[in-house]
KEPALUM-396575 format. One record per residue (C-alpha): residue in one letter; x, y, z. Coordinates in steps of 0.5 Angstrom, whole numbers, padded with zeros to 4 digits, always signed. Each point is the difference from the previous one (the first is absolute). Layout:
<atoms>
aXYZ
...
</atoms>
This chain:
<atoms>
m-0003-0029-0027
t-0002+0000-0007
d+0005+0002-0006
d-0005+0006-0002
l+0000+0004+0007
p+0004+0006-0001
r+0007-0001+0003
t+0000+0005+0006
t+0005+0002+0005
f-0002+0001+0006
c+0004+0006+0004
i-0001+0001+0008
e+0003+0007+0001
h+0003-0001+0007
a-0002+0007+0004
e+0001-0003+0007
a+0006+0003+0005
r+0001-0008+0002
i-0002-0007-0002
d-0004-0002+0006
e-0003-0007+0001
w-0007+0002-0003
l+0003+0003-0006
w+0005-0006-0001
l-0007-0004+0000
e-0003+0004-0005
y+0005+0000-0004
a+0001-0006+0000
h-0007-0003-0002
a+0001+0005-0005
a+0005-0003-0003
q-0003-0007+0000
l-0006+0003-0004
v+0003+0002-0006
e+0005-0002-0005
r+0004+0005-0001
l+0001+0005+0006
v+0005+0006+0001
f+0001+0004+0007
t+0003+0007-0002
n+0002+0006+0004
v+0003-0004+0005
q+0006+0005+0002
g+0004-0004+0005
a+0005-0006-0003
e-0003-0004+0007
e-0007+0001-0002
r+0002-0002-0007
e+0004-0006+0001
r-0007-0002+0005
l-0005+0000-0005
q+0004-0004-0005
e-0002-0005+0003
l-0007+0001-0002
a+0002+0003-0007
e+0004+0005-0004
a+0001+0006+0004
r+0003+0007-0003
a+0002+0007+0003
e-0003+0005-0005
p-0008+0001+0000
a-0005-0003-0005
g+0000+0006-0005
e+0008-0001+0000
a+0001-0008+0000
f-0005-0001-0005
a+0002+0006-0004
g-0003-0001-0007
q-0005-0005+0001
r-0007+0002+0001
i-0002+0000+0007
l-0007+0001+0005
v+0000+0002+0006
t-0006-0003+0005
d-0001+0007+0004
p-0007+0001+0004
e-0001+0007-0003
a+0000-0002-0006
e-0005+0000-0005
p-0003-0004-0004
a+0001-0008+0003
v+0005-0005-0003
r-0004-0004-0006
p+0002-0006-0002
d+0002+0002-0008
e+0005+0005+0003
f+0005-0005+0001
d+0002-0001-0007
d+0001+0008+0001
f+0005-0001+0005
d+0006-0004+0002
v+0001+0001+0007
l-0006+0001+0006
v+0003+0004+0006
v-0003-0001+0007
g+0003+0004+0006
g+0003-0003+0005
i-0003+0004+0005
l-0003-0003+0007
g-0007+0003+0000
v-0004+0003+0005
e-0007+0001+0001
e-0002+0005-0005
f+0004+0002-0007
t+0006+0005+0002
g+0001+0002-0007
k+0007-0004+0001
t+0001-0003-0007
g-0001+0006-0004
k+0004+0004+0004
l+0006-0005+0000
i-0001-0003-0006
t-0005+0002-0006
r+0001+0007+0000
p+0007+0000+0002
q+0002-0004-0006
h-0005+0002-0005
l-0004-0007+0000
e-0007-0002-0002
a-0004-0002+0005
r-0006-0004+0000
h-0004-0003+0007
l-0002-0006+0002
g-0006+0002+0003
p-0003+0004+0006
l+0003-0005+0005
q+0007+0000+0003
l+0003-0006-0001
p+0007-0003+0004
i+0006+0000-0005
d-0001-0007-0002
m-0007+0000-0001
a+0001+0006-0005
v+0004-0004-0004
l-0005-0006+0000
v-0006+0005-0002
g+0005+0002-0005
n+0001-0007-0003
l-0007-0002+0001
v-0001+0006-0005
r+0006-0001-0004
m-0003-0007-0002
g-0007+0003-0002
l-0005+0001+0006
e-0002+0007+0001
l+0001+0003+0007
e-0008-0001+0001
d+0001-0007-0001
i+0005-0001+0006
e-0004-0001+0007
l+0004+0004+0005
t-0002+0000+0007
k+0002+0006+0005
e+0001+0001+0008
v+0002-0008+0001
e+0000-0001+0007
i+0006-0006+0003
e-0001-0003+0007
l+0006+0001+0004
g-0002-0004+0006
e-0002+0001+0007
g-0006+0003-0003
r+0004+0005-0004
s+0000+0002-0007
v+0003+0005-0005
e-0004+0003-0006
l+0004+0001-0006
p-0003+0006-0004
y+0003-0002-0007
a-0004-0004-0005
y+0002-0008-0002
p-0002-0004-0006
v-0006-0006+0001
v+0003-0005-0005
e-0005-0006-0001
g-0003+0001+0006
q+0006+0001+0004
l+0003+0007+0004
l+0007+0001-0002
i+0004+0003+0004
t+0008+0001+0000
p+0003-0007+0002
g+0004+0000+0007
v-0004+0007+0002
v-0005-0002+0006
d+0005-0004+0002
d+0005+0007+0001
l-0006+0003+0003
k-0001-0006+0005
r+0007+0000+0002
n+0000+0008+0000
g-0006+0000+0004
l-0003+0006-0004
</atoms>
């Protein structure tokens, strides 16, 4: 990391009822991808303690946890897209800790952006897993435009015995290699989804 990059805190606003294996894998990977990560809106003391293994975890929502700082939410419904030059204007980039379904549901706006009256930008037209949203946000912070980040959608995972599953989310392709959350393929095979 170069010293001239904006010093951005990445924040995952926890919005799921429980932390299952898939969510844990995405959270753990996100913590490896950026220098400073904070989990917010982690209501249960047990969950906060568990997440402390990965990064700082706070009970307050992002707007309260970072009161007085300049906060930007990655919200699929927001306009316009986030740009590299905006990272000089914001201290915190919030990603929703929301496990997705095939289509955008508006949960980020309903649970984070509107109730907390936060400014928002989108990360493109494709739904990203939580960790990949952190990665894409960090790549933009490092100077890449969204259109320069290669994403692939509908990744098919072979489960064996002629079975496979298609993940309907977008994953980055970095230096010609598809980047999937470490451990997710094993989790899919183990659970036979």
